[in-house]
C-alpha positions as a Python dict, from the first residue, in 0.01 Angstrom:
ca = {
    (1, 'M'): (0, 0, 0),
    (2, 'Y'): (241, -22, -291),
    (3, 'P'): (401, -365, -335),
    (4, 'V'): (772, -403, -272),
    (5, 'T'): (962, -427, -598),
    (6, 'E'): (1324, -540, -615),
    (7, 'W'): (1548, -574, -917),
    (8, 'A'): (1901, -659, -1019),
    (9, 'N'): (2096, -653, -1343),
    (10, 'V'): (2262, -989, -1409),
    (11, 'A'): (2521, -1066, -1676),
    (12, 'G'): (2501, -702, -1787),
    (13, 'D'): (2215, -771, -2026),
    (14, 'T'): (1908, -871, -1824),
    (15, 'V'): (1722, -714, -1535),
    (16, 'I'): (1539, -950, -1302),
    (17, 'I'): (1238, -778, -1148),
    (18, 'A'): (1045, -929, -858),
    (19, 'R'): (754, -813, -645),
    (20, 'D'): (646, -931, -304),
    (21, 'A'): (316, -1033, -464),
    (22, 'G'): (509, -1318, -624),
    (23, 'E'): (559, -1180, -975),
    (24, 'V'): (899, -1229, -1137),
    (25, 'W'): (999, -1131, -1487),
    (26, 'F'): (1311, -1078, -1695),
    (27, 'H'): (1365, -765, -1903),
    (28, 'P'): (1646, -706, -2158),
    (29, 'F'): (1854, -422, -2020),
    (30, 'S'): (1907, -270, -2365),
    (31, 'S'): (1534, -230, -2431),
    (32, 'L'): (1408, -76, -2110),
    (33, 'E'): (1107, 139, -2197),
    (34, 'E'): (982, 452, -2028),
    (35, 'E'): (779, 265, -1767),
    (36, 'T'): (1071, 32, -1687),
    (37, 'L'): (1347, 292, -1712),
    (38, 'P'): (1384, 320, -1332),
    (39, 'F'): (1515, -38, -1335),
    (40, 'A'): (1822, 80, -1527),
    (41, 'K'): (1959, 216, -1200),
    (42, 'P'): (2058, -6, -906),
    (43, 'M'): (1777, -50, -655),
    (44, 'T'): (1803, 125, -320),
    (45, 'C'): (1479, -4, -164),
    (46, 'K'): (1435, -235, 132),
    (47, 'G'): (1381, -602, 65),
    (48, 'A'): (1090, -833, 138),
    (49, 'L'): (1081, -1211, 165),
    (50, 'R'): (884, -1288, -151),
    (51, 'S'): (1052, -1034, -375),
    (52, 'T'): (1398, -1137, -253),
    (53, 'V'): (1332, -1504, -317),
    (54, 'G'): (1193, -1405, -656),
    (55, 'L'): (1526, -1245, -745),
    (56, 'L'): (1737, -1532, -611),
    (57, 'D'): (1535, -1812, -768),
    (58, 'G'): (1487, -1607, -1083),
    (59, 'A'): (1865, -1586, -1119),
    (60, 'I'): (1894, -1967, -1100),
    (61, 'R'): (1609, -2021, -1344),
    (62, 'L'): (1749, -1772, -1594),
    (63, 'A'): (2094, -1933, -1580),
    (64, 'F'): (1959, -2281, -1650),
    (65, 'E'): (1723, -2158, -1922),
    (66, 'R'): (2016, -1995, -2100),
    (67, 'T'): (2202, -2324, -2103),
    (68, 'D'): (1947, -2437, -2359),
    (69, 'D'): (2146, -2737, -2479),
    (70, 'Q'): (2100, -2922, -2151),
    (71, 'P'): (2061, -3294, -2231),
    (72, 'A'): (1795, -3499, -2060),
    (73, 'K'): (1902, -3599, -1711),
    (74, 'P'): (2025, -3961, -1726),
    (75, 'D'): (1845, -4224, -1524),
    (76, 'P'): (2018, -4310, -1195),
    (77, 'S'): (2300, -4559, -1238),
    (78, 'L'): (2569, -4687, -1007),
    (79, 'I'): (2856, -4545, -1212),
    (80, 'R'): (2704, -4198, -1248),
    (81, 'Y'): (2611, -4191, -881),
    (82, 'I'): (2967, -4277, -777),
    (83, 'Y'): (3094, -3998, -1002),
    (84, 'S'): (2853, -3755, -837),
    (85, 'L'): (2987, -3854, -494),
    (86, 'V'): (3341, -3772, -604),
    (87, 'A'): (3215, -3433, -723),
    (88, 'A'): (3029, -3384, -394),
    (89, 'Y'): (3350, -3446, -202),
    (90, 'Y'): (3523, -3160, -383),
    (91, 'T'): (3235, -2912, -364),
    (92, 'S'): (3191, -2968, 11),
    (93, 'K'): (3550, -3021, 131),
    (94, 'D'): (3656, -2656, 153),
    (95, 'T'): (3316, -2500, 223),
    (96, 'P'): (3362, -2446, 600),
    (97, 'R'): (3713, -2307, 555),
    (98, 'N'): (3602, -2068, 282),
    (99, 'L'): (3300, -1944, 474),
    (100, 'L'): (3513, -1878, 781),
    (101, 'R'): (3757, -1680, 566),
    (102, 'A'): (3469, -1464, 445),
    (103, 'A'): (3336, -1435, 801),
    (104, 'E'): (3672, -1312, 926),
    (105, 'R'): (3680, -1044, 658),
    (106, 'F'): (3336, -915, 758),
    (107, 'K'): (3449, -914, 1119),
    (108, 'E'): (3740, -692, 1020),
    (109, 'I'): (3509, -439, 855),
    (110, 'G'): (3255, -441, 1137),
    (111, 'R'): (2968, -632, 971),
    (112, 'M'): (2904, -866, 1261),
    (113, 'E'): (2559, -976, 1141),
    (114, 'V'): (2717, -1118, 826),
    (115, 'T'): (3002, -1268, 1030),
    (116, 'R'): (2758, -1454, 1255),
    (117, 'Y'): (2556, -1579, 959),
    (118, 'L'): (2865, -1715, 778),
    (119, 'E'): (3005, -1874, 1094),
    (120, 'M'): (2673, -2050, 1148),
    (121, 'R'): (2676, -2180, 790),
    (122, 'A'): (3037, -2298, 830),
    (123, 'R'): (2942, -2500, 1140),
    (124, 'E'): (2647, -2655, 960),
    (125, 'E'): (2859, -2760, 662),
    (126, 'A'): (3146, -2905, 864),
    (127, 'G'): (3231, -3265, 781),
    (128, 'H'): (2994, -3306, 486),
    (129, 'H'): (3278, -3421, 260),
    (130, 'R'): (3318, -3718, 493),
    (131, 'L'): (2962, -3824, 414),
    (132, 'A'): (3064, -3857, 48),
    (133, 'L'): (3368, -4062, 148),
    (134, 'K'): (3155, -4292, 366),
    (135, 'D'): (2917, -4348, 75),
    (136, 'L'): (3208, -4440, -154),
    (137, 'Y'): (3342, -4681, 107),
    (138, 'A'): (2993, -4832, 142),
    (139, 'V'): (3004, -4923, -226),
    (140, 'G'): (3333, -5101, -161),
    (141, 'L'): (3560, -4848, -330),
    (142, 'P'): (3898, -4703, -226),
    (143, 'A'): (3745, -4365, -157),
    (144, 'K'): (4051, -4164, -57),
    (145, 'Q'): (4252, -4301, -348),
    (146, 'I'): (3980, -4205, -594),
    (147, 'V'): (3916, -3851, -467),
    (148, 'A'): (4291, -3787, -450),
    (149, 'N'): (4327, -3859, -822),
    (150, 'C'): (3992, -3774, -981),
    (151, 'M'): (3816, -3438, -1007),
    (152, 'P'): (3502, -3469, -1223),
    (153, 'V'): (3476, -3247, -1527),
    (154, 'G'): (3325, -2908, -1450),
    (155, 'I'): (3397, -2918, -1077),
    (156, 'K'): (3722, -2721, -1073),
    (157, 'P'): (3562, -2403, -1217),
    (158, 'L'): (3296, -2422, -944),
    (159, 'C'): (3553, -2465, -668),
    (160, 'D'): (3764, -2183, -812),
    (161, 'L'): (3462, -1951, -825),
    (162, 'F'): (3372, -2018, -462),
    (163, 'D'): (3734, -1965, -357),
    (164, 'D'): (3734, -1633, -542),
    (165, 'F'): (3405, -1520, -388),
    (166, 'C'): (3525, -1597, -34),
    (167, 'L'): (3865, -1432, -74),
    (168, 'R'): (3742, -1098, -205),
    (169, 'D'): (3787, -781, -3),
    (170, 'Y'): (3409, -769, 33),
    (171, 'P'): (3303, -1136, 6),
    (172, 'I'): (2926, -1094, 12),
    (173, 'D'): (2918, -1295, -314),
    (174, 'S'): (2990, -1609, -110),
    (175, 'I'): (2629, -1605, 10),
    (176, 'G'): (2505, -1619, -350),
    (177, 'F'): (2712, -1930, -425),
    (178, 'S'): (2598, -2103, -106),
    (179, 'Y'): (2234, -2016, -173),
    (180, 'C'): (2251, -2151, -526),
    (181, 'S'): (2404, -2481, -409),
    (182, 'E'): (2153, -2528, -128),
    (183, 'R'): (1850, -2424, -334),
    (184, 'I'): (1930, -2675, -608),
    (185, 'A'): (1982, -2946, -346),
    (186, 'A'): (1665, -2857, -154),
    (187, 'V'): (1437, -2935, -449),
    (188, 'K'): (1565, -3292, -492),
    (189, 'P'): (1258, -3498, -405),
    (190, 'E'): (1238, -3812, -194),
    (191, 'A'): (1168, -4006, -514),
    (192, 'E'): (1517, -3921, -640),
    (193, 'V'): (1673, -4051, -319),
    (194, 'D'): (1460, -4367, -341),
    (195, 'A'): (1570, -4421, -703),
    (196, 'V'): (1933, -4418, -593),
    (197, 'K'): (1858, -4644, -295),
    (198, 'S'): (1714, -4898, -537),
    (199, 'L'): (2060, -4941, -691),
    (200, 'F'): (2178, -5111, -372),
    (201, 'P'): (2067, -5420, -182),
    (202, 'D'): (1929, -5404, 172),
    (203, 'G'): (2199, -5338, 426),
    (204, 'I'): (2406, -5101, 212),
    (205, 'D'): (2365, -4732, 296),
    (206, 'A'): (2538, -4522, 31),
    (207, 'T'): (2303, -4223, 29),
    (208, 'R'): (2421, -4028, 334),
    (209, 'F'): (2539, -3726, 135),
    (210, 'L'): (2240, -3730, -100),
    (211, 'R'): (1986, -3749, 182),
    (212, 'S'): (2156, -3464, 365),
    (213, 'H'): (2159, -3253, 47),
    (214, 'S'): (1800, -3305, -64),
    (215, 'S'): (1448, -3214, 46),
    (216, 'L'): (1489, -3478, 319),
    (217, 'G'): (1780, -3297, 486),
    (218, 'S'): (1843, -2959, 639),
    (219, 'E'): (1879, -2776, 305),
    (220, 'V'): (1516, -2662, 308),
    (221, 'S'): (1552, -2482, 641),
    (222, 'H'): (1891, -2343, 534),
    (223, 'V'): (1731, -2194, 223),
    (224, 'E'): (1451, -2036, 424),
    (225, 'E'): (1698, -1889, 673),
    (226, 'T'): (1914, -1747, 393),
    (227, 'I'): (1617, -1583, 221),
    (228, 'E'): (1515, -1416, 547),
    (229, 'F'): (1872, -1300, 612),
    (230, 'V'): (1933, -1167, 260),
    (231, 'S'): (1598, -983, 250),
    (232, 'E'): (1712, -772, 543),
    (233, 'L'): (2049, -674, 393),
    (234, 'P'): (2115, -339, 223),
    (235, 'A'): (2010, -318, -141),
    (236, 'S'): (2369, -310, -266),
    (237, 'D'): (2439, -642, -88),
    (238, 'R'): (2123, -801, -226),
    (239, 'I'): (2222, -701, -580),
    (240, 'R'): (2567, -856, -539),
    (241, 'I'): (2421, -1176, -395),
    (242, 'V'): (2172, -1212, -681),
    (243, 'Q'): (2448, -1156, -937),
    (244, 'A'): (2668, -1416, -763),
    (245, 'T'): (2375, -1659, -754),
    (246, 'Y'): (2334, -1619, -1130),
    (247, 'Q'): (2706, -1661, -1197),
    (248, 'S'): (2715, -1974, -979),
    (249, 'A'): (2410, -2122, -1147),
    (250, 'V'): (2563, -2071, -1493),
    (251, 'L'): (2866, -2278, -1390),
    (252, 'M'): (2649, -2540, -1218),
    (253, 'A'): (2439, -2576, -1531),
    (254, 'E'): (2753, -2614, -1740),
    (255, 'S'): (2894, -2870, -1498),
    (256, 'R'): (2572, -3072, -1519),
    (257, 'R'): (2579, -3054, -1898),
    (258, 'L'): (2938, -3176, -1920),
    (259, 'E'): (2873, -3459, -1676),
    (260, 'S'): (2564, -3572, -1868),
    (261, 'M'): (2761, -3581, -2193),
    (262, 'K'): (3014, -3830, -2055),
    (263, 'S'): (2940, -4193, -2126),
    (264, 'E'): (2941, -4445, -1844),
    (265, 'A'): (3237, -4618, -2009),
    (266, 'E'): (3435, -4291, -1996),
    (267, 'I'): (3342, -4232, -1634),
    (268, 'C'): (3435, -4588, -1540),
    (269, 'E'): (3773, -4553, -1711),
    (270, 'E'): (3838, -4227, -1524),
    (271, 'L'): (3746, -4381, -1188),
    (272, 'E'): (3960, -4689, -1248),
    (273, 'E'): (4257, -4478, -1347),
    (274, 'A'): (4216, -4282, -1023),
    (275, 'A'): (4188, -4600, -817),
    (276, 'G'): (4484, -4759, -993),
    (277, 'K'): (4299, -5083, -1052),
    (278, 'E'): (3993, -5237, -1213),
    (279, 'L'): (3677, -5168, -1015),
    (280, 'H'): (3436, -5397, -1203),
    (281, 'L'): (3163, -5137, -1160),
    (282, 'S'): (2944, -5281, -1433),
    (283, 'Q'): (2928, -5602, -1228),
    (284, 'R'): (2812, -5422, -913),
    (285, 'Q'): (2451, -5381, -1012),
    (286, 'W'): (2361, -5661, -764),
    (287, 'G'): (2099, -5805, -989),
    (288, 'G'): (1878, -5499, -995),
    (289, 'G'): (1929, -5371, -642),
    (290, 'R'): (1675, -5401, -365),
}
């Protein structure tokens, strides 16, 4: 039997090639040689689980590798965690609405399998922005006041991209954005959740959103379900989804870079301006947490 091989051109300059044996590699589009020349044309083959996940995860990896000036991820801190919760509120607030918009469009064009998938995802994502608000309240902050007046740097381009994907005449790209978000969340280990928990004393639960969007939550099963669903789609859909995954990952990498470059003093000033009062965040370390 010949192995299943899938491929997709991302960013116009690189072809991601994946086989169901688990191999994934990147090839410059401009230097395709005789043996790789078939990859210059869009694939028309059927998908398979391992080759499809190779394309999707390869797109995320390539995007982050190309953002080669990524600073080291800062250690968990109360101020940075609060800022991430504000960002989480924005990235999750409109997710159900957007997915239902895309689902309605696929219903109009008779693609009921995609409609059902997007409706299921919309139900699963409903209310997640309220988890972020609850976490902010748990820290003793005026959550609604802050999110109403503060959108973390790099978040608006992400929200705009997802809006655009879901409002297109053929919004299959929305699946790529959702996959990218859930895949990145699904690899957050329990140790990362525990590190954030250690910022707070016993009795304070401010990790609802993080737990739900980590390896401890439902993201892992969502990722597996999406891979299975995408692998069964037509080749043209799979190509679009991989390209959207790459485009989403590029913006997510840039958002992470911009957030890491901000000092805690700058973040604190931004949060206090949004709240309209001093928050005394530097004094809320509770003597080292738990």
